[in-house]
Backbone as ProteinMPNN parsed JSONL, in Angstrom:
{"seq_chain_A": "XXXXXXXXXXXXXXXXXXXXXXXXXXXXXXXXXXXXXXXXXXXXXXXXXXXXXXXXXXXXXXXXXXXXXXXXXXXXXXXXXXXXXXXXXXXXXXXXXXXXXXXXXXXXXXXXXXXXXXXXXXXXXXXXXXXXXXXXXXXXXXXXXXXX", "coords_chain_A": {"N_chain_A": [[0.527, -1.428, 0.122], [0.797, 2.272, -0.591], [2.052, 5.209, 0.592], [0.523, 8.18, 1.588], [1.025, 11.16, -0.988], [2.129, 10.913, -4.475], [5.237, 10.356, -5.206], [6.973, 13.303, -7.265], [8.2, 13.668, -9.891], [11.857, 14.023, -10.807], [13.019, 15.392, -12.718], [9.984, 17.502, -13.356], [9.717, 19.06, -11.022], [12.119, 20.567, -11.076], [11.566, 22.134, -13.524], [9.097, 23.035, -12.499], [10.7, 24.506, -10.366], [10.862, 23.482, -8.097], [9.621, 24.176, -5.815], [9.122, 23.343, -2.896], [11.323, 22.987, -2.133], [12.262, 20.789, -1.454], [14.361, 18.054, -1.339], [16.577, 17.248, -4.131], [16.436, 14.091, -6.411], [19.464, 13.207, -7.152], [20.241, 10.701, -8.134], [17.765, 9.602, -9.565], [16.607, 7.375, -12.402], [17.23, 7.82, -15.269], [15.451, 6.987, -18.154], [16.702, 6.636, -21.513], [16.127, 5.717, -24.009], [14.212, 5.476, -26.881], [10.604, 4.391, -27.225], [9.733, 1.524, -28.011], [6.738, -0.697, -29.861], [5.744, -3.377, -28.391], [5.528, -6.988, -29.255], [3.405, -7.968, -29.101], [1.371, -6.908, -29.913], [-2.828, -6.444, -31.237], [-3.32, -5.255, -34.437], [-5.542, -3.339, -34.471], [-5.076, -2.261, -32.086], [-2.051, -1.871, -32.131], [-2.265, 0.339, -34.074], [-3.018, 2.24, -32.368], [-1.156, 2.381, -30.662], [0.922, 3.49, -32.593], [-0.263, 5.95, -32.842], [-0.145, 7.254, -30.466], [2.3, 7.062, -29.744], [3.43, 9.168, -31.292], [2.141, 11.58, -30.782], [3.059, 11.838, -28.393], [5.699, 11.379, -28.704], [6.857, 13.459, -29.809], [6.304, 14.889, -27.16], [8.172, 14.681, -26.281], [8.208, 12.778, -24.116], [7.525, 9.7, -24.023], [9.529, 7.6, -23.929], [11.659, 4.341, -23.697], [11.328, 3.062, -21.173], [8.955, 3.276, -20.862], [7.336, 1.509, -22.624], [5.873, -0.389, -21.561], [4.006, 0.54, -20.442], [2.844, 2.045, -22.187], [1.628, 0.109, -23.866], [-0.46, -0.802, -22.469], [-1.698, 1.035, -22.087], [-2.892, 1.75, -24.631], [-3.93, -1.203, -25.599], [-6.012, -0.87, -23.882], [-7.513, 1.244, -24.563], [-8.493, -0.087, -27.218], [-9.824, -2.206, -25.969], [-12.345, -0.033, -24.977], [-12.968, 0.997, -27.012], [-14.039, -1.287, -28.222], [-16.057, -2.089, -26.507], [-17.873, 0.869, -26.567], [-18.488, 0.202, -29.156], [-20.568, -1.915, -29.266], [-22.466, -0.802, -27.162], [-23.271, 1.248, -29.156], [-24.26, -0.292, -30.511], [-26.535, -1.63, -29.469], [-27.731, -0.478, -28.102], [-28.083, 1.238, -24.752], [-30.053, 0.026, -22.932], [-31.777, -2.817, -22.345], [-35.101, -4.211, -24.148], [-36.185, -4.964, -22.299], [-35.809, -2.99, -19.973], [-33.104, -3.316, -18.916], [-29.634, -2.913, -18.001], [-26.965, -2.614, -20.408], [-24.369, -4.278, -20.318], [-22.251, -4.395, -21.598], [-21.861, -1.153, -20.86], [-21.297, -0.6, -17.918], [-18.764, -2.309, -18.326], [-17.758, -0.142, -20.034], [-17.306, 2.201, -19.087], [-15.745, 1.577, -16.104], [-13.267, 0.823, -17.741], [-12.772, 3.053, -18.784], [-12.157, 4.622, -16.772], [-9.697, 3.693, -15.841], [-7.941, 4.054, -18.19], [-8.386, 7.358, -17.791], [-7.073, 7.646, -15.668], [-4.513, 6.218, -16.685], [-3.934, 8.376, -18.937], [-3.506, 10.394, -17.626], [-1.334, 10.198, -16.297], [0.705, 9.952, -18.484], [0.782, 12.867, -18.821], [-1.695, 13.597, -20.38], [-3.56, 14.802, -20.328], [-5.936, 18.06, -19.665], [-5.491, 19.056, -17.158], [-3.282, 17.56, -16.426], [-1.455, 18.256, -17.877], [-1.308, 21.276, -17.079], [-0.06, 21.284, -14.852], [3.074, 21.554, -15.305], [5.865, 23.457, -16.114], [7.446, 24.741, -18.879], [10.541, 25.872, -18.211], [13.006, 28.286, -18.433], [16.069, 27.584, -19.797], [19.165, 27.01, -17.66], [22.06, 28.113, -16.862], [24.063, 26.165, -15.662], [23.855, 23.135, -13.447], [20.747, 23.15, -13.743], [18.609, 21.168, -15.608], [18.973, 20.493, -18.04], [21.411, 19.371, -17.269], [20.801, 17.589, -15.426], [19.323, 15.947, -16.601], [21.158, 14.874, -18.403], [21.862, 16.284, -20.665], [23.487, 19.399, -22.504]], "CA_chain_A": [[-0.317, -0.236, -0.311], [1.295, 3.478, -1.418], [1.704, 5.917, 1.567], [0.761, 9.873, 0.949], [1.202, 11.74, -2.45], [3.017, 10.105, -5.664], [6.152, 11.54, -5.375], [6.611, 14.224, -8.785], [9.476, 12.876, -10.808], [12.687, 15.175, -10.363], [12.521, 16.786, -13.675], [8.728, 18.56, -12.877], [10.785, 19.317, -9.498], [13.151, 21.108, -11.928], [10.598, 22.399, -14.394], [8.509, 23.75, -11.696], [11.412, 25.295, -9.786], [11.219, 23.187, -6.617], [8.991, 25.33, -4.344], [9.276, 22.913, -1.666], [12.949, 23.204, -1.568], [12.465, 19.419, -0.929], [16.063, 17.419, -1.51], [16.423, 16.652, -5.525], [17.203, 12.722, -6.38], [20.626, 13.23, -8.281], [20.1, 9.265, -8.472], [16.79, 9.12, -10.088], [17.062, 6.721, -13.375], [17.206, 8.744, -16.585], [15.429, 6.446, -19.359], [16.898, 7.625, -22.328], [15.52, 4.77, -25.538], [13.013, 5.182, -27.705], [9.659, 3.875, -26.599], [9.075, 0.229, -29.023], [6.144, -1.172, -29.448], [5.767, -4.632, -27.726], [5.374, -7.942, -30.63], [2.107, -8.875, -28.996], [-0.737, -5.74, -29.366], [-3.078, -6.719, -31.85], [-3.527, -4.426, -35.934], [-6.268, -1.89, -34.257], [-4.035, -1.605, -30.562], [-1.022, -1.159, -33.066], [-2.489, 1.756, -34.413], [-3.207, 3.263, -31.613], [0.278, 2.436, -30.162], [1.48, 4.269, -33.215], [-0.851, 7.348, -32.794], [0.454, 7.81, -29.133], [4.026, 7.382, -29.853], [3.51, 10.074, -32.32], [1.68, 12.319, -30.014], [4.235, 11.871, -27.318], [7.468, 11.592, -28.953], [6.935, 15.159, -30.178], [6.388, 15.902, -26.117], [9.763, 13.878, -25.185], [6.903, 11.936, -23.252], [7.77, 8.238, -24.427], [10.999, 6.28, -23.436], [11.787, 2.979, -23.566], [11.108, 2.609, -19.947], [7.14, 3.315, -21.183], [6.946, 0.985, -23.363], [4.966, -1.377, -21.882], [2.455, 1.376, -19.904], [1.938, 2.22, -23.615], [1.358, -0.827, -24.867], [-1.778, -0.984, -21.994], [-3.16, 2.213, -22.701], [-2.966, 0.97, -26.334], [-5.162, -2.085, -25.427], [-7.656, -0.344, -22.887], [-8.363, 2.237, -25.588], [-8.869, -1.112, -28.225], [-11.152, -2.683, -25.977], [-13.185, 0.742, -24.97], [-14.152, 1.423, -28.777], [-14.858, -2.434, -28.498], [-16.936, -1.677, -25.585], [-18.387, 1.705, -26.943], [-19.499, -0.271, -30.434], [-21.535, -2.8, -29.027], [-23.248, -0.191, -26.76], [-24.025, 1.735, -29.789], [-25.503, -1.266, -31.426], [-27.444, -2.466, -28.732], [-28.292, 0.553, -27.327], [-27.594, 1.526, -23.251], [-30.739, -0.463, -22.117], [-32.478, -3.708, -23.373], [-36.136, -3.76, -24.078], [-36.856, -5.235, -21.024], [-35.332, -1.877, -19.03], [-31.783, -3.861, -17.908], [-28.583, -2.11, -18.279], [-26.376, -3.419, -21.109], [-23.326, -4.832, -19.764], [-20.905, -3.02, -21.592], [-21.833, 0.195, -20.278], [-20.052, -1.217, -16.585], [-17.023, -2.526, -19.219], [-17.175, 0.793, -20.874], [-16.993, 3.115, -17.832], [-14.815, 1.277, -15.869], [-12.144, 1.435, -18.74], [-12.694, 4.761, -19.117], [-11.335, 5.325, -15.409], [-8.207, 2.955, -16.211], [-7.998, 5.362, -19.594], [-7.565, 8.75, -17.552], [-5.654, 7.328, -14.834], [-3.161, 6.285, -17.628], [-3.917, 9.645, -19.463], [-2.98, 11.398, -16.496], [0.425, 9.955, -16.025], [1.41, 10.739, -19.457], [0.278, 13.976, -19.461], [-2.53, 13.561, -21.794], [-5.275, 16.032, -20.013], [-5.265, 19.417, -19.513], [-5.502, 18.927, -15.643], [-1.926, 17.012, -15.934], [-0.264, 19.567, -18.424], [-0.989, 22.613, -16.239], [1.031, 21.312, -13.867], [4.25, 21.672, -15.481], [5.68, 24.439, -17.384], [9.166, 24.789, -19.734], [11.381, 27.034, -17.57], [14.096, 29.235, -19.622], [17.569, 27.056, -19.903], [19.543, 27.272, -16.616], [23.418, 27.927, -17.546], [24.894, 24.746, -14.943], [23.356, 22.64, -12.758], [19.869, 22.972, -14.233], [17.466, 20.473, -16.253], [20.109, 20.204, -18.994], [22.864, 18.222, -16.599], [20.379, 16.31, -14.694], [18.274, 14.777, -17.761], [22.378, 14.15, -19.548], [22.016, 16.904, -22.03], [24.498, 20.083, -22.276]], "C_chain_A": [[0.78, 1.191, -0.094], [1.128, 4.39, 0.369], [1.738, 7.316, 1.183], [0.708, 9.671, -0.855], [2.502, 10.618, -2.84], [3.91, 10.811, -5.219], [6.433, 11.926, -7.155], [7.967, 13.786, -8.795], [10.628, 14.502, -10.82], [12.781, 16.238, -11.543], [11.367, 17.931, -13.944], [9.341, 18.997, -11.898], [10.876, 20.639, -10.432], [12.726, 22.342, -12.692], [9.88, 23.629, -13.734], [9.108, 24.856, -11.022], [11.197, 24.727, -8.414], [10.7, 24.267, -5.76], [8.529, 25.007, -3.126], [10.579, 23.412, -0.957], [12.932, 21.874, -1.205], [13.864, 18.829, -1.522], [15.495, 16.775, -3.326], [17.37, 15.153, -5.42], [18.139, 12.788, -7.353], [20.32, 11.327, -8.804], [18.964, 9.16, -9.206], [17.349, 8.41, -11.78], [16.699, 7.8, -14.382], [16.808, 7.538, -18.327], [16.064, 7.309, -20.71], [16.544, 6.926, -24.314], [14.126, 5.13, -25.925], [11.774, 3.685, -27.918], [9.367, 2.651, -28.135], [7.6, -0.587, -28.905], [6.499, -3.191, -29.049], [5.155, -5.592, -29.291], [3.305, -8.284, -30.524], [0.375, -7.952, -29.099], [-0.874, -6.353, -31.26], [-3.233, -5.267, -33.202], [-4.316, -3.49, -35.019], [-5.073, -1.412, -32.717], [-2.533, -1.39, -31.915], [-0.999, 0.204, -33.219], [-2.708, 3.094, -33.675], [-2.114, 3.711, -30.723], [0.864, 3.617, -31.021], [1.024, 5.844, -33.298], [-0.208, 8.054, -31.722], [1.578, 8.123, -28.651], [4.183, 8.853, -30.753], [3.463, 11.626, -31.645], [2.691, 12.793, -28.617], [5.428, 11.856, -27.28], [7.363, 13.073, -28.877], [6.95, 16.298, -28.724], [7.696, 15.509, -25.719], [9.442, 13.305, -24.064], [7.615, 10.404, -23.109], [9.16, 7.884, -24.767], [10.876, 4.906, -23.884], [11.399, 2.239, -22.082], [9.259, 2.754, -20.066], [6.229, 2.299, -21.986], [5.752, -0.236, -22.772], [3.592, -0.737, -20.852], [1.915, 1.838, -21.339], [1.361, 1.587, -24.245], [-0.424, -1.208, -24.386], [-2.566, -0.288, -22.235], [-3.668, 2.004, -23.848], [-4.35, -0.403, -26.341], [-6.157, -1.459, -24.928], [-8.024, 0.387, -23.631], [-8.992, 0.973, -26.598], [-10.061, -1.569, -27.295], [-12.086, -1.569, -25.328], [-13.762, 1.038, -26.155], [-15.006, 0.127, -28.999], [-16.382, -2.022, -28.067], [-18.76, -0.815, -26.695], [-19.639, 1.094, -28.306], [-20.588, -1.229, -30.032], [-22.472, -1.816, -28.279], [-23.99, 0.992, -27.903], [-24.885, 1.464, -30.76], [-26.378, -1.762, -30.953], [-28.087, -1.689, -27.579], [-27.786, 0.338, -25.287], [-28.784, 0.335, -22.197], [-31.383, -1.386, -23.102], [-33.849, -3.092, -23.625], [-37.34, -4.425, -22.656], [-36.489, -3.846, -19.563], [-33.705, -2.417, -17.985], [-30.969, -3.158, -19.068], [-27.983, -2.733, -19.277], [-25.384, -3.361, -20.793], [-21.979, -4.251, -19.684], [-21.011, -1.528, -21.546], [-21.096, 0.367, -18.98], [-18.875, -1.209, -17.612], [-16.654, -1.05, -19.452], [-16.697, 2.045, -19.497], [-15.898, 2.663, -16.419], [-13.3, 1.13, -16.185], [-11.881, 2.931, -18.991], [-11.914, 5.564, -18.006], [-10.335, 4.863, -15.642], [-7.959, 3.98, -17.119], [-7.906, 6.662, -18.861], [-6.741, 8.372, -16.511], [-4.267, 7.522, -15.901], [-3.112, 7.729, -18.519], [-3.328, 10.306, -18.975], [-1.482, 11.409, -16.057], [1.193, 10.154, -17.283], [1.466, 12.03, -19.896], [-0.692, 14.431, -20.42], [-3.58, 14.41, -20.867], [-4.623, 16.871, -19.76], [-4.982, 19.485, -18.074], [-3.919, 18.874, -15.364], [-0.837, 17.684, -16.53], [-0.054, 20.423, -17.471], [-0.486, 22.56, -15.504], [2.668, 21.27, -14.209], [3.923, 22.578, -16.821], [7.013, 24.339, -17.512], [9.659, 26.08, -18.818], [12.534, 27.991, -18.834], [15.137, 28.655, -18.617], [18.28, 27.44, -18.742], [20.995, 26.989, -17.333], [24.128, 26.454, -16.369], [23.928, 24.51, -13.979], [21.775, 22.358, -12.836], [19.081, 21.475, -14.729], [18.514, 19.573, -17.185], [21.033, 19.103, -18.334], [21.408, 16.97, -15.953], [19.762, 15.337, -15.539], [19.514, 14.167, -18.696], [22.852, 15.123, -20.601], [23.584, 18.229, -21.4], [24.226, 21.878, -22.32]], "O_chain_A": [[1.668, 0.973, 0.73], [0.204, 4.152, 1.146], [2.701, 7.768, 0.565], [0.502, 8.73, -1.622], [3.306, 9.937, -2.203], [3.616, 11.925, -4.786], [6.204, 11.151, -8.084], [8.694, 13.588, -7.821], [10.256, 15.675, -10.837], [12.676, 17.462, -11.465], [11.591, 18.985, -14.538], [9.68, 20.048, -12.44], [10.016, 21.513, -10.538], [13.329, 23.41, -12.596], [9.932, 24.798, -14.116], [8.541, 25.944, -10.923], [11.356, 25.528, -7.493], [11.368, 25.084, -5.127], [7.859, 25.708, -2.368], [10.839, 23.934, 0.127], [13.841, 21.684, -0.397], [14.345, 19.569, -2.38], [14.484, 16.146, -3.637], [18.413, 14.949, -4.798], [17.78, 12.453, -8.482], [20.243, 11.026, -9.995], [19.182, 8.135, -9.852], [18.36, 8.873, -12.307], [15.805, 8.607, -14.128], [17.579, 7.359, -19.27], [15.877, 8.519, -20.838], [16.692, 7.495, -25.396], [13.115, 5.026, -25.23], [11.908, 2.575, -28.433], [8.828, 3.063, -29.162], [7.351, -1.105, -27.817], [7.378, -3.928, -29.496], [4.522, -5.053, -30.199], [2.421, -8.606, -31.318], [-0.796, -8.09, -28.746], [-0.021, -6.584, -32.117], [-3.242, -4.157, -32.671], [-3.558, -2.578, -34.686], [-4.474, -0.349, -32.561], [-2.466, -0.267, -32.414], [-0.2, 1.039, -32.793], [-2.659, 4.285, -33.982], [-1.978, 4.807, -30.179], [1.27, 4.626, -30.445], [1.738, 6.76, -33.706], [0.235, 9.195, -31.85], [1.962, 8.882, -27.761], [5.243, 9.477, -30.7], [4.269, 12.543, -31.802], [2.879, 13.894, -28.101], [6.19, 12.144, -26.357], [7.772, 13.751, -27.935], [7.239, 17.493, -28.669], [8.256, 16.083, -24.785], [10.193, 13.262, -23.09], [8.195, 10.08, -22.072], [9.698, 7.946, -25.873], [9.86, 4.503, -24.452], [11.216, 1.028, -21.961], [8.505, 2.249, -19.235], [5.003, 2.205, -22.051], [4.945, -0.817, -23.497], [2.541, -1.321, -20.589], [0.714, 1.974, -21.575], [0.606, 1.988, -25.131], [-1.329, -1.612, -25.116], [-3.747, -0.478, -22.526], [-4.879, 2.076, -24.06], [-5.402, -0.406, -26.979], [-7.236, -1.471, -25.522], [-9.254, 0.417, -23.583], [-10.203, 1.12, -26.761], [-11.209, -1.382, -27.7], [-13.042, -2.223, -24.913], [-14.955, 1.309, -26.288], [-16.094, 0.071, -29.573], [-17.391, -1.76, -28.722], [-19.814, -1.256, -27.152], [-20.842, 1.3, -28.47], [-21.609, -1.165, -30.716], [-23.589, -1.916, -28.789], [-25.052, 1.545, -27.621], [-25.688, 2.075, -31.465], [-27.177, -2.393, -31.646], [-28.694, -2.043, -26.568], [-27.243, -0.655, -24.804], [-28.493, -0.085, -21.077], [-31.581, -1.108, -24.285], [-34.042, -1.887, -23.466], [-38.519, -4.361, -22.309], [-36.935, -3.924, -18.418], [-33.349, -2.06, -16.862], [-31.21, -2.9, -20.248], [-28.457, -3.869, -19.269], [-24.999, -2.194, -20.849], [-21.15, -3.882, -18.852], [-20.256, -0.795, -22.184], [-20.336, 1.326, -18.844], [-18.125, -0.24, -17.726], [-15.526, -0.638, -19.179], [-15.566, 2.503, -19.332], [-15.33, 3.574, -15.817], [-12.361, 1.232, -15.394], [-10.918, 3.624, -19.319], [-11.296, 6.625, -18.101], [-9.548, 5.804, -15.752], [-7.704, 5.032, -16.533], [-7.08, 7.338, -19.476], [-5.603, 8.841, -16.499], [-3.41, 8.403, -15.978], [-1.963, 8.116, -18.732], [-2.502, 10.982, -19.589], [-0.743, 12.297, -15.633], [2.358, 10.532, -17.162], [1.972, 12.416, -20.95], [-0.576, 15.427, -21.135], [-4.718, 14.268, -21.314], [-3.404, 16.944, -19.601], [-3.975, 20.153, -17.842], [-3.293, 19.592, -14.584], [0.308, 17.789, -16.091], [1.048, 20.535, -16.936], [-0.131, 23.63, -15.01], [3.445, 20.943, -13.312], [3.076, 22.693, -17.706], [7.757, 23.962, -16.606], [9.068, 27.16, -18.838], [12.417, 28.037, -20.058], [15.276, 28.861, -17.412], [18.034, 28.639, -18.614], [21.214, 26.057, -18.107], [24.943, 25.818, -17.038], [23.183, 25.415, -13.602], [21.355, 21.446, -12.122], [19.107, 20.632, -13.833], [18.78, 18.375, -17.092], [21.314, 18.058, -18.921], [21.306, 15.761, -16.162], [19.672, 14.136, -15.284], [19.299, 13.288, -19.531], [23.868, 14.983, -21.281], [24.346, 18.107, -20.441], [25.161, 22.65, -22.108]]}, "name": "protein", "num_of_chains": 1, "seq": "XXXXXXXXXXXXXXXXXXXXXXXXXXXXXXXXXXXXXXXXXXXXXXXXXXXXXXXXXXXXXXXXXXXXXXXXXXXXXXXXXXXXXXXXXXXXXXXXXXXXXXXXXXXXXXXXXXXXXXXXXXXXXXXXXXXXXXXXXXXXXXXXXXXX"}
């Protein structure tokens, strides 16, 4: 069980200026490689994967360390699409007034997707928490990320 709030990534603290003046983790892992699609993805999941990589890669978010989480995101999006198509075809309730089982499935998948979207900064609220700072001359985010 996790205690308290999730810690912010060090890069995010540096971008925000570390307002709480908490100690910066200089030994935080820094993934470098490009995310690669796992072979197990189905064709529709691979289409979603490619769209995600295009969007997140442009922001510098998708690294090799994110491959499995992005694969799960693509799988969940594909499943949500399938559930939504069942709802569109059969309606929200049947002739006896019973709720379509796919409504609950879609709701649960949507909640999981929203959590993953937030992890990758894919919601307006998640993006609003980070702003790009002007480059520092030394000891800044470039040094931390291994840049020059």
